[in-house]
DODO-84191 format. One record per residue: residue in three letters; x, y, z of N, C-alpha, C in turn. Coordinates in pm, whole numbers, plus 50000, padded with zeros to 5 digits. Atoms other than C-alpha are relative to their C-alpha. Layout:
DODO-84191
SITE  res   n_px   n_py   n_pz  ca_px  ca_py  ca_pz   c_px   c_py   c_pz
SITE  ALA      X      Y      Z      X      Y      Z      X      Y      Z
...
END
This chain:
DODO-84191
SITE  res   n_px   n_py   n_pz  ca_px  ca_py  ca_pz   c_px   c_py   c_pz
SITE  MET  50073  49883  50002  50007  50001  49996  50072  50124  49996
SITE  LYS  49922  49888  49987  50105  50357  49949  50000  50050  50137
SITE  LYS  49973  49964  49867  50253  50497  50266  49993  50148  50018
SITE  THR  50018  49862  49978  50134  50854  50234  49852  50025  50053
SITE  ILE  50128  49992  49960  49826  50961  50435  49993  50145  50068
SITE  ALA  50050  49883  49946  49651  51291  50529  49939  49996  50126
SITE  VAL  50077  50004  49889  49548  51364  50873  49947  50144  50035
SITE  PHE  50068  49865  49983  49297  51652  50939  49949  49997  50152
SITE  GLY  50039  49985  49873  49258  51763  51297  50109  49946  50094
SITE  LEU  49894  50047  49919  49534  51769  51553  49980  50037  50147
SITE  GLY  50041  50000  49841  49344  51749  51893  50076  49897  50063
SITE  LYS  49928  50099  49911  49448  51530  52167  50024  49863  49930
SITE  MET  49983  50134  50061  49379  51208  51964  50068  50014  49859
SITE  GLY  49935  49982  50127  49463  51337  51618  50152  50021  49992
SITE  MET  49861  49983  49985  49797  51452  51729  50073  49884  50020
SITE  GLN  49923  50131  49971  49895  51121  51854  49989  49905  49877
SITE  ILE  50005  50081  50115  49774  50949  51550  50090  50034  49893
SITE  ALA  49898  49944  50093  49980  51180  51324  50140  49948  50038
SITE  LYS  49882  50033  49962  50269  51113  51533  50043  49852  49991
SITE  ARG  49972  50146  50004  50238  50726  51562  50006  49966  49856
SITE  LEU  49987  50032  50147  50186  50698  51177  50136  50036  49957
SITE  SER  49881  49947  50040  50493  50907  51126  50118  49912  50043
SITE  LYS  49904  50078  49940  50699  50705  51368  50003  49853  49941
SITE  ASN  50011  50133  50064  50584  50378  51188  50025  50011  49834
SITE  GLY  49954  49994  50131  50725  50499  50857  49890  50070  49879
SITE  PHE  50086  49941  50086  50426  50678  50702  50030  50143  49973
SITE  GLU  49992  49869  50015  50464  51011  50525  49865  50076  50034
SITE  VAL  50137  49947  49950  50194  51216  50713  49996  50138  49963
SITE  LEU  50015  49860  50039  50063  51539  50568  49890  50039  50108
SITE  ALA  50097  49968  49885  49882  51704  50870  49950  50129  49994
SITE  TRP  50059  49864  49997  49647  51991  50883  49920  50022  50122
SITE  ASN  50068  49957  49887  49492  52186  51159  49966  50146  49987
SITE  ARG  50043  49872  50016  49296  52504  51172  50095  50121  50072
SITE  SER  49917  49919  49925  49489  52657  51452  50160  49979  49991
SITE  GLU  49861  50014  50016  49858  52727  51454  50079  49902  50099
SITE  GLY  49919  50062  49892  49979  52578  51780  50016  49857  49971
SITE  PRO  49980  50134  50033  49904  52218  51694  50075  49975  49879
SITE  ARG  49922  50007  50112  50058  52274  51353  50151  50011  50041
SITE  LYS  49854  49968  49967  50380  52398  51502  50047  49878  50086
SITE  GLU  49950  50109  49944  50393  52115  51740  50024  49878  49924
SITE  ILE  49979  50131  50099  50353  51838  51484  50115  50029  49907
SITE  GLY  49882  49970  50092  50602  52028  51262  50127  49980  50073
SITE  ASP  49879  50027  49928  50855  52023  51532  50025  49855  50022
SITE  PHE  49986  50140  49980  50793  51661  51588  50043  49938  49872
SITE  PHE  49972  50053  50144  50826  51579  51213  50146  50048  49977
SITE  SER  49863  49958  50031  51154  51792  51202  50111  49907  50062
SITE  GLY  49921  50099  49925  51286  51535  51452  50005  49861  49957
SITE  THR  50000  50149  50035  51193  51225  51276  50014  49984  49841
SITE  ASN  49965  50002  50154  51224  51315  50897  50115  49948  49968
SITE  ASP  49885  50036  50069  51455  51167  50673  50038  50122  49915
SITE  LYS  49972  49874  50067  51633  51480  50545  50013  49969  49838
SITE  SER  49983  50025  50138  51704  51300  50210  49884  49972  49922
SITE  LYS  50133  50032  50063  51339  51248  50122  49899  50110  50048
SITE  VAL  50101  49915  49956  51026  51454  50127  49901  49915  50085
SITE  LYS  50070  50088  49912  50853  51334  50433  49881  50074  50069
SITE  SER  50119  49959  49917  50591  51422  50693  50015  50174  49993
SITE  LYS  49990  49858  50007  50490  51797  50696  49861  50043  50051
SITE  ALA  50135  49936  49937  50221  52027  50862  49957  50120  49905
SITE  TYR  50050  49903  50084  50004  52256  50661  49881  50075  50064
SITE  SER  50107  49900  49973  49776  52556  50707  49899  49996  49893
SITE  SER  50082  50002  50120  49611  52508  50369  49960  49865  49966
SITE  ILE  50057  50138  50042  49379  52207  50280  50054  49990  49847
SITE  ASP  49969  50015  50147  49441  52284  49910  50157  49961  49967
SITE  ASP  49854  50027  50012  49817  52273  49948  50030  49859  50034
SITE  LEU  49986  50140  49944  49809  51954  50150  49947  49896  49886
SITE  VAL  50068  50086  50098  49580  51779  49900  50087  49989  49870
SITE  GLY  49926  49981  50118  49795  51908  49612  50135  49915  50013
SITE  ASP  49874  50069  49965  50100  51740  49777  49976  49832  50016
SITE  MET  50027  50132  49979  49919  51397  49801  50054  49900  49897
SITE  GLY  49951  50081  50099  50033  51277  49464  49873  49923  49942
SITE  GLU  50103  50084  50076  49847  51020  49247  49938  49893  50108
SITE  GLY  50065  50088  49919  49607  50766  49406  50057  49873  50022
SITE  PRO  50116  49963  49916  49495  50586  49596  50043  50098  50117
SITE  ARG  49970  49906  49887  49483  50882  49836  49914  49970  50109
SITE  VAL  50065  50040  49865  49386  50820  50199  49999  50128  50086
SITE  PHE  50029  49892  49920  49233  51091  50411  49958  49958  50136
SITE  TRP  50052  50041  49855  49198  51038  50796  49953  50133  50061
SITE  ILE  50060  49899  49950  48956  51284  50951  49982  49985  50147
SITE  MET  50010  50007  49869  48989  51340  51328  49936  50113  50057
SITE  LEU  50069  49864  49951  48740  51633  51410  49884  49951  50073
SITE  PRO  50130  50025  49934  48443  51665  51644  49900  49948  49918
SITE  HIS  50122  50060  50087  48141  51469  51518  49919  50086  49926
SITE  GLU  50096  49886  50059  47945  51793  51449  50065  50051  49885
SITE  LEU  49933  49935  50113  48211  51914  51203  50025  49909  49885
SITE  VAL  49947  50098  50096  48277  51595  51017  49925  50016  49851
SITE  LYS  50090  49992  50134  47986  51605  50744  50042  50121  49918
SITE  ASP  49969  49863  50069  48055  51972  50663  50138  49989  49931
SITE  PHE  49860  49997  50051  48433  51907  50629  50017  49910  49872
SITE  ILE  49981  50099  50110  48382  51604  50388  49934  50062  49873
SITE  PHE  50087  49959  50114  48115  51764  50170  50008  50148  49950
SITE  ASN  49990  49850  50035  48178  52136  50171  50111  50019  49898
SITE  LYS  49892  49982  50116  48353  52243  49849  50097  50092  50032
SITE  SER  49901  49894  49945  48545  52513  50034  50102  49943  50088
SITE  LEU  49907  50076  49907  48702  52239  50253  50052  49886  49928
SITE  LEU  49941  50121  50077  48785  51887  50145  49907  49955  49898
SITE  GLY  50084  50053  50092  48475  51831  49959  50016  50029  49850
SITE  GLY  49964  49963  50147  48590  52019  49637  50126  49939  49963
SITE  LEU  49876  50061  50025  48918  51817  49649  49990  49864  49976
SITE  LEU  50023  50151  49987  48793  51463  49689  49988  49956  49842
SITE  LYS  50030  50043  50134  48793  51251  49354  49984  49848  50010
SITE  LYS  50027  50140  50003  48689  50898  49252  50138  49926  50030
SITE  GLY  49909  50097  49957  48914  50631  49394  50059  50027  50138
SITE  ASP  49938  49972  49882  48995  50827  49714  49936  49915  50119
SITE  VAL  50038  50070  49868  48958  50668  50076  49982  50104  50109
SITE  VAL  50015  49912  49887  48818  50874  50359  49966  49922  50134
SITE  ILE  50027  50080  49864  48833  50744  50714  49972  50110  50098
SITE  ASP  50056  49922  49887  48650  50911  50994  50044  49934  50131
SITE  GLY  49961  50069  49864  48835  50821  51319  49947  50062  50128
SITE  GLY  50074  49936  49887  48633  51027  51547  49882  49924  50051
SITE  ASN  50103  50064  49934  48325  50956  51751  49877  50058  49928
SITE  SER  50123  49969  50072  48056  51019  51483  49881  49909  50035
SITE  PHE  50118  50089  49975  47705  50897  51538  50002  49900  49881
SITE  TYR  49970  50110  50094  47694  50555  51348  49889  50031  49880
SITE  LYS  50096  49966  50105  47369  50661  51152  50058  50101  49901
SITE  ASP  49937  49902  50083  47542  50964  51024  50119  49943  49916
SITE  SER  49897  50061  50075  47835  50740  50920  49945  49918  49879
SITE  ILE  50072  50072  50113  47604  50511  50715  49956  50096  49894
SITE  GLN  50035  49889  50116  47474  50817  50529  50099  50060  49930
SITE  THR  49904  49925  50059  47802  50966  50471  50058  49892  49907
SITE  ALA  49937  50109  50094  47927  50629  50317  49919  49989  49885
SITE  LYS  50089  49994  50132  47613  50633  50086  50035  50113  49904
SITE  GLU  49985  49886  50082  47685  50967  49963  50129  49998  49937
SITE  LEU  49869  50015  50066  48046  50906  49908  50030  49896  49895
SITE  LYS  49993  50120  50089  48002  50578  49739  49946  50054  49863
SITE  GLN  50073  49951  50131  47780  50774  49462  50100  50072  49926
SITE  LYS  49874  49935  50070  48115  50962  49393  50108  49915  49976
SITE  GLY  49883  50092  50016  48323  50649  49376  50104  50013  50102
SITE  ILE  49912  49984  49859  48492  50724  49727  49961  49905  50098
SITE  ALA  50007  50089  49895  48541  50471  49968  50012  50064  50151
SITE  PHE  50002  49938  49859  48453  50547  50339  50014  49890  50097
SITE  TYR  49992  50095  49888  48555  50370  50655  49980  50092  50132
SITE  ASP  50024  49946  49858  48417  50466  51001  50081  49927  50096
SITE  CYS  49917  50072  49910  48667  50393  51262  49985  50038  50148
SITE  GLY  50007  49975  49863  48607  50379  51628  50148  49995  50060
SITE  THR  49861  49997  49950  48944  50479  51800  49997  50001  50158
SITE  SER  50005  49996  49849  49016  50392  52166  50151  49991  50024
SITE  GLY  49857  50021  49945  49333  50427  52360  50032  50134  50080
SITE  GLY  49980  49878  49927  49308  50790  52486  50140  50055  49974
SITE  VAL  49870  49934  50012  49613  50992  52544  50120  49909  50009
SITE  TRP  49894  50106  49991  49820  50664  52581  50028  49938  49857
SITE  GLY  50000  50069  50121  49756  50563  52230  50122  50001  49918
SITE  GLU  49873  49976  50072  50076  50717  52064  50102  49892  50054
SITE  LYS  49905  50091  49942  50288  50509  52310  49961  49858  49980
SITE  ASN  50028  50149  49997  50091  50191  52350  49914  49946  49894
SITE  GLY  50076  50033  50106  49896  50182  52028  49855  50005  50033
SITE  PHE  50142  49983  49984  49516  50225  51971  49937  49879  49954
SITE  ALA  50100  50090  50037  49230  49983  51954  49905  50059  49889
SITE  LEU  50068  49941  50114  49050  50030  51619  49883  49917  49937
SITE  MET  50115  50081  50049  48704  49914  51523  49940  50059  49880
SITE  VAL  50019  49946  50135  48637  49975  51157  49890  49952  49942
SITE  GLY  50108  50050  50087  48328  49963  50937  50012  50057  49876
SITE  GLY  49970  49950  50126  48332  49973  50575  49980  49869  49902
SITE  GLU  50011  50103  50093  48325  49763  50255  50149  49923  49991
SITE  LYS  49874  50083  50003  48580  49469  50212  50092  50040  49882
SITE  GLU  49933  49984  50136  48678  49572  49851  50140  50076  50029
SITE  LYS  49868  49919  49988  48944  49837  49950  50064  49978  50127
SITE  TRP  49937  50018  49878  49034  49705  50288  50152  49977  49983
SITE  LYS  49849  50035  49997  49375  49582  50179  50081  50128  49962
SITE  GLU  49940  49866  50020  49446  49949  50066  50035  50063  50125
SITE  VAL  49999  49920  49882  49409  50066  50411  50042  49921  50129
SITE  ASP  49976  50056  49875  49464  49793  50665  50120  50024  50050
SITE  GLY  49875  49964  49944  49828  49878  50698  50007  50135  50093
SITE  VAL  50010  49895  49912  49718  50212  50836  49972  49963  50134
SITE  PHE  50052  50052  49864  49524  50047  51110  50085  49920  50079
SITE  LYS  49902  50080  49940  49792  49798  51170  50116  50088  50076
SITE  ALA  49890  49932  49948  50054  50067  51223  49948  50093  50120
SITE  LEU  50054  49930  49894  49824  50254  51471  49958  49897  50115
SITE  SER  50037  50094  49883  49736  49938  51676  50097  49955  50086
SITE  ALA  49887  50068  49907  49912  49756  51948  50028  49860  49942
SITE  GLY  49961  50132  50049  49922  49435  51751  49870  49950  49923
SITE  GLU  50116  50067  50079  49597  49237  51667  49859  50093  50033
SITE  ASN  50139  49928  49945  49353  49496  51838  49945  50101  49899
SITE  PHE  50077  49921  50101  49205  49626  51505  49946  49908  49913
SITE  GLY  50070  50080  50108  48979  49500  51226  49892  50065  49940
SITE  LEU  50124  49963  50061  48705  49542  51000  49884  49918  50061
SITE  VAL  50099  50066  49927  48403  49458  51220  49857  49985  49937
SITE  GLY  50127  50013  50076  48124  49498  50973  49999  50104  49887
SITE  LYS  50018  49909  50118  47974  49715  50706  49996  50148  50054
SITE  ASN  49995  49857  49950  47962  50114  50715  49911  50008  50125
SITE  GLY  50073  49970  49873  47837  50231  51054  50040  49909  50115
SITE  ALA  49966  50103  49898  47954  49917  51241  50120  50043  50097
SITE  GLY  49883  49957  49924  48288  50072  51347  49959  50112  50106
SITE  HIS  50039  49910  49903  48129  50372  51510  49883  49954  50087
SITE  PHE  50104  50069  49912  47843  50162  51645  50066  49913  50111
SITE  VAL  49924  50061  49881  48090  49936  51834  50069  50081  50086
SITE  LYS  49934  49899  49919  48282  50219  51959  49907  50075  50089
SITE  MET  50102  49944  49918  47963  50392  52075  49971  49915  50130
SITE  VAL  50032  50111  49892  47870  50074  52274  50114  49993  50111
SITE  HIS  49882  49999  49907  48234  50060  52408  50000  50116  50102
SITE  ASN  50012  49893  49912  48188  50402  52544  49886  49998  50111
SITE  GLY  50106  50025  49918  47859  50329  52691  50031  49893  50125
SITE  ILE  49955  50106  49888  48009  50023  52874  50100  50088  50102
SITE  GLU  49906  49924  49917  48297  50261  52990  49930  50081  50097
SITE  TYR  50072  49924  49915  48042  50486  53136  49965  49915  50139
SITE  GLY  50051  50085  49893  47903  50210  53348  50102  49952  50091
SITE  MET  49890  50037  49920  48226  50078  53449  50076  50098  50079
SITE  MET  49939  49895  49910  48367  50388  53571  49909  50058  50119
SITE  GLU  50106  49979  49887  48045  50467  53761  50005  49906  50114
SITE  ALA  50001  50106  49890  48053  50133  53942  50130  50017  50070
SITE  ILE  49862  49982  49925  48425  50188  54028  49983  50108  50106
SITE  ALA  50000  49872  49922  48363  50548  54152  49899  49974  50119
SITE  GLU  50099  50010  49886  48043  50448  54361  50059  49907  50105
SITE  GLY  49933  50101  49897  48242  50149  54518  50101  50075  50091
SITE  TYR  49898  49918  49918  48518  50406  54624  49920  50079  50089
SITE  GLY  50074  49904  49910  48247  50651  54747  49945  49918  50128
SITE  ILE  50059  50068  49881  48102  50373  54975  50116  49980  50098
SITE  MET  49878  50021  49919  48465  50304  55102  50039  50123  50078
SITE  LYS  49963  49878  49931  48537  50660  55171  49898  50045  50103
SITE  ALA  50110  49953  49897  48214  50719  55353  49997  49905  50129
SITE  SER  49999  50102  49881  48269  50416  55587  50074  50053  50115
SITE  LYS  49933  49962  49876  48408  50458  55941  50120  49924  50028
SITE  LEU  49900  50100  49986  48686  50209  55882  50134  50060  49965
SITE  ASP  49863  49938  50028  48963  50460  55792  50079  49934  49899
SITE  LEU  49925  50076  50095  49058  50281  55490  50104  50076  49913
SITE  ASP  49913  49927  50076  49359  50367  55302  49979  49948  49845
SITE  LEU  50043  50035  50129  49231  50375  54948  50098  49976  49888
SITE  LEU  49889  50032  50081  49564  50373  54766  50039  49858  50035
SITE  GLN  49950  50148  49979  49660  50051  54948  49874  49908  49948
SITE  VAL  50099  50089  50059  49311  49903  54851  50008  49984  49857
SITE  THR  49990  50016  50146  49362  49981  54489  50118  49926  49973
SITE  LYS  49898  50086  50047  49704  49834  54477  49965  49848  50017
SITE  ILE  50045  50133  49976  49547  49504  54624  49898  49962  49881
SITE  TYR  50096  50040  50101  49258  49527  54369  50074  49995  49863
SITE  GLN  49933  49990  50141  49515  49587  54074  50055  49852  49955
SITE  GLN  49940  50135  50038  49657  49215  54089  49910  49893  50058
SITE  GLY  50069  50135  49955  49457  48885  54105  49858  50009  50020
SITE  THR  50139  49994  49975  49119  49019  54167  49925  50013  49879
SITE  VAL  50086  49996  50124  48822  48996  53948  49980  50128  49933
SITE  ILE  50013  49888  50051  48798  49359  53901  50122  50077  49956
SITE  ARG  49881  49942  50058  49155  49424  53803  49978  50048  49851
SITE  SER  50022  49925  50138  49168  49648  53481  50085  50118  49993
SITE  TRP  49939  49885  50017  49317  49941  53334  49939  50117  50067
SITE  LEU  50067  49895  49923  49062  50168  53487  50034  49997  50149
SITE  ILE  49946  50006  49869  49171  50032  53830  50145  50058  50011
SITE  ASP  49860  49937  50011  49529  50113  53727  50010  50139  50005
SITE  LEU  50014  49861  50002  49424  50459  53659  49949  50051  50123
SITE  THR  50041  49956  49870  49246  50482  53979  50119  50016  50092
SITE  ARG  49874  49992  49921  49579  50423  54151  50064  50136  49958
SITE  ASN  49934  49873  50035  49723  50715  53953  49926  50118  50066
SITE  ILE  50069  49897  49927  49452  50927  54094  50037  50025  50143
SITE  PHE  49972  49977  49856  49526  50861  54452  50149  50025  50007
SITE  GLU  49842  49961  49993  49914  50901  54379  50017  50143  49949
SITE  GLN  49961  49893  50070  49889  51194  54159  49906  50129  50007
SITE  GLU  50107  49897  50010  49552  51396  54188  49968  50076  50133
SITE  ASP  50068  49935  49871  49411  51652  54432  49847  49977  49986
SITE  ILE  50145  50021  50005  49071  51481  54469  49920  50104  50053
SITE  GLU  50103  49912  49933  48914  51698  54722  49998  50149  49935
SITE  GLY  50019  49884  50061  49010  51993  54523  49957  50009  49856
SITE  THR  50052  50018  50149  48844  51870  54205  49853  50011  50021
SITE  LYS  50150  49988  50018  48480  51954  54114  49958  49871  49931
SITE  GLY  50056  50107  50048  48277  51656  54049  49893  50021  49891
SITE  GLN  50072  49977  50114  48137  51772  53733  50053  49909  49877
SITE  ILE  49970  50097  50104  48145  51499  53455  49945  50024  49858
SITE  ALA  50054  49973  50107  48129  51608  53115  49976  49886  49900
SITE  MET  50022  50114  50105  48013  51380  52816  49980  50053  49874
SITE  LEU  49991  49960  50141  48041  51381  52448  49898  49949  49933
SITE  GLY  50118  50045  50081  47729  51197  52355  49984  49851  50002
SITE  GLU  49996  50138  50030  47840  50839  52309  49905  49910  50098
SITE  GLY  50073  50075  49917  47680  50706  52635  49853  50017  49963
SITE  GLU  50134  49973  50033  47354  50867  52558  49955  49948  49871
SITE  TRP  50021  50069  50112  47359  50734  52202  49980  49846  50025
SITE  THR  50017  50138  49970  47402  50393  52337  49881  49956  50072
SITE  VAL  50133  50025  49940  47095  50422  52561  49897  50000  49894
SITE  GLU  50086  49985  50100  46912  50547  52269  49977  49878  49911
SITE  ALA  49982  50110  50070  47024  50259  52064  49935  49895  50060
SITE  ALA  50050  50115  49906  46941  50009  52344  49828  50018  49986
SITE  LYS  50148  49994  50008  46576  50137  52352  49940  49968  49869
SITE  GLU  50038  50033  50129  46532  50121  51976  50000  49842  49966
SITE  LEU  49966  50154  50025  46660  49747  51980  49916  49912  50119
SITE  GLY  50075  50065  49904  46438  49675  52295  50085  49929  50095
SITE  ILE  49895  50056  49902  46743  49601  52520  50006  50085  50133
SITE  ASP  50013  49953  49861  46734  49663  52890  50165  50066  50014
SITE  ALA  49862  49948  49966  47054  49902  52957  50002  50097  50104
SITE  ARG  50019  49922  49877  46979  50032  53294  50126  50074  50073
SITE  VAL  49870  49960  49942  47323  50062  53423  50055  50110  49918
SITE  ILE  49944  49886  50101  47454  50266  53127  49911  50116  50002
SITE  GLU  50086  49893  49990  47143  50477  53146  50010  50071  50127
SITE  ASP  49988  49937  49875  47181  50539  53515  50145  50087  50008
SITE  SER  49872  49943  49990  47552  50625  53459  49991  50143  49924
SITE  VAL  50025  49899  50071  47442  50880  53194  49923  50117  50077
SITE  ASN  50086  49913  49925  47188  51045  53423  50089  50062  50115
SITE  VAL  49908  49940  49900  47467  51072  53698  50079  50115  49932
SITE  ARG  49923  49900  50067  47676  51277  53447  49923  50132  49977
SITE  LYS  50080  49891  50019  47367  51499  53360  49984  50080  50136
SITE  GLU  50020  49943  49867  47305  51561  53726  50107  50084  50066
SITE  SER  49880  49948  49928  47669  51644  53800  50020  50153  49956
SITE  VAL  49976  49857  50020  47617  51992  53648  49946  50078  50115
SITE  GLU  50055  49922  49877  47424  52088  53963  50114  49992  50106
SITE  GLU  49895  49980  49900  47667  52221  54222  49993  49905  50119
SITE  LYS  50029  50095  49890  47512  52007  54498  50062  49869  49970
SITE  ASN  49936  50150  50022  47643  51687  54318  50144  50006  49972
SITE  GLN  49852  49983  50046  47984  51831  54246  50102  49959  50125
SITE  GLN  49917  50033  49887  48109  51742  54601  49995  49843  50039
SITE  LYS  49986  50136  50000  48027  51389  54554  50131  49924  49976
SITE  PHE  49871  50065  50019  48331  51168  54590  49994  49914  49883
SITE  SER  50005  50083  50121  48224  50921  54329  50015  50087  49863
SITE  ASN  49995  49918  50133  48169  51204  54068  50141  50067  50000
SITE  LYS  49854  49957  50021  48532  51346  54142  50073  49893  49945
SITE  ILE  49934  50112  50053  48658  50995  54074  49974  49983  49854
SITE  VAL  50020  50018  50157  48486  50967  53733  50057  50121  49926
SITE  ALA  49931  49873  50068  48596  51317  53631  50145  49983  49993
SITE  LEU  49861  50018  50009  48955  51225  53722  50040  49880  49926
SITE  LEU  49970  50124  50086  48944  50888  53541  49980  50059  49856
SITE  ARG  50020  49964  50144  48828  51075  53218  50142  50088  49973
SITE  LYS  49881  49936  50034  49140  51301  53267  50118  49915  49989
SITE  GLN  49880  50098  50004  49371  51008  53325  50007  49938  49873
SITE  PHE  49981  50071  50115  49283  50815  53016  49982  50099  49871
SITE  GLY  50040  49919  50117  49158  51096  52777  50055  50147  50003
SITE  GLY  49951  49865  49987  49327  51405  52895  49898  50113  50011
SITE  HIS  50108  49912  49972  48986  51567  52967  50017  50094  50111
SITE  GLY  49966  49897  49901  48995  51882  53169  49910  49967  50111
SITE  VAL  50085  49997  49880  48856  51895  53521  49993  50148  50072
SITE  LYS  50015  49870  49923  48727  52192  53733  50055  49985  50123
SITE  LYS  49951  49998  49868  48899  52283  54038  49897  50088  50092
END
């Protein structure tokens, strides 16, 4: 496969994707609207580029980037907030006016799976392949590799599977189904994540409220090895007790929508998803000041910071 790829959007996840692809031998042409991330990736590329070849580069102009992509098959990875993706792909003043038959577009963000199904249909009419990729790994993905859940047609898979392999940690990537399947599986993943974090946080809330004077860091170290609940989330909980100011953190838990989408999908399918639904409701209620002192809410907010780099309020 051709080892040139465009990456649009250099937020927390997009930046890591661009860096990991570059470190794994791809010529990455990266675009971001604001200058700061462009400078960061440009400085990174300058330390990894082979000066004897034209290699990875940062761009302020979409037109210039696409002009440097060369002949097909051209692969475009979009890592933008879900509400911006459709306009970016179809707006003729953005990428829409530059795409052509034979191109491959990958949406690696958290778009709603029904939107991805529609995007795929519209692009197919233009002879453009589309893959919706659920991307998991948080701010640790560049170092440890991402888990990638991909939806799309099998026909062009061999043209792009090397991209996903380079980003993954090994075998934790794959074409899980037709268009929409990748973002659907990632949506459910995030819904499960909501429930798991809430259960962990509520458990610690119970221990904190007890009169037994428990050392919660010590408890976490015990939980980490050999127990049924050992997990990366428990590992990150240890980080919280070792690194974070829990009492000084507001227990306001932001959400980007995937948990709520999972609950809506469950209702459409007639599936009982009460644990996930309750965890979504906890997050909604956390905007109220009276709920921001809950120890469990502080833990969930800090878990989001640990794995995703999400901000917390002090």
